[in-house]
C-alpha positions as CSV (number, residue, x, y, z in Angstrom):
1,M,-0.6,7.2,20.8
2,R,1.7,5.7,18.3
3,I,1.0,3.9,15.1
4,E,3.6,1.4,14.2
5,K,3.8,-2.0,12.6
6,L,0.2,-1.6,11.4
7,G,-1.2,-1.2,14.9
8,F,-2.4,1.5,17.4
9,T,-0.2,1.5,20.5
10,P,-1.7,1.4,23.1
11,A,-4.9,0.0,21.6
12,Q,-7.1,1.1,24.5
13,V,-6.7,4.4,26.4
14,S,-8.7,6.4,29.0
15,A,-9.2,10.2,28.7
16,H,-11.6,13.0,29.7
17,V,-13.9,15.3,27.8
18,G,-11.8,18.2,26.5
19,D,-8.6,16.1,26.4
20,T,-6.6,16.0,23.1
21,I,-5.7,12.6,21.6
22,E,-2.7,12.6,19.3
23,W,-1.6,9.9,17.0
24,V,2.0,9.7,15.8
25,N,2.3,7.6,12.7
26,A,5.7,5.9,12.7
27,D,4.8,3.7,9.8
28,F,5.9,4.3,6.2
29,I,2.3,4.4,4.9
30,A,-0.7,6.5,5.7
31,H,-3.5,5.5,8.2
32,T,-6.7,6.9,9.5
33,A,-8.2,7.0,12.9
34,T,-11.9,6.7,12.1
35,A,-14.5,6.6,15.0
36,R,-17.2,4.1,14.4
37,N,-19.8,6.5,15.9
38,G,-18.8,9.3,13.5
39,A,-17.1,11.5,16.1
40,W,-14.0,11.9,14.0
41,D,-12.2,10.7,10.8
42,V,-8.6,11.7,10.8
43,M,-6.1,11.0,7.9
44,I,-2.6,10.5,9.3
45,P,0.1,10.6,6.7
46,A,3.3,8.5,7.1
47,N,5.7,10.1,9.6
48,A,3.1,12.7,10.7
49,K,1.0,13.6,13.7
50,R,-2.7,14.4,13.9
51,S,-5.0,15.0,16.9
52,V,-8.6,15.4,18.0
53,V,-10.3,17.0,21.0
54,L,-12.7,14.7,22.8
55,K,-16.1,16.4,23.0
56,A,-18.4,13.8,24.6
57,D,-18.1,11.0,27.2
58,G,-18.5,7.3,26.5
59,T,-16.4,4.7,24.8
60,V,-15.4,5.4,21.2
61,D,-14.2,2.5,19.1
62,Y,-12.1,3.4,16.1
63,Y,-10.2,1.8,13.2
64,C,-8.1,2.5,10.1
65,K,-10.3,2.7,7.0
66,L,-7.2,1.7,4.9
67,H,-6.4,-1.2,7.1
68,P,-9.6,-2.3,8.9
69,N,-7.8,-4.9,11.1
70,M,-6.2,-1.9,12.9
71,T,-8.6,-1.1,15.8
72,G,-8.5,0.9,19.1
73,S,-10.8,2.4,21.7
74,V,-10.9,5.5,23.9
75,S,-12.9,5.5,27.1
76,V,-13.9,9.1,27.7
77,A,-15.1,10.3,31.2
78,K,-16.7,13.6,32.0
């Protein structure tokens, strides 16, 4: 997924348990991808990539702690 213009693109994705989700920050400022359920909290510096491995099924809503208007969700199937 990309982060650009203060947004996650795409904002909603589907994946499976064991998949890796990667964010590529194309903005000039840092962001986070912080799961509302506590599953992950990833700092993503400007012009950097970070990833997480999905460990459980269900829908995970996430946001940027630095810019809370930035939101996304991942639907994780078994």
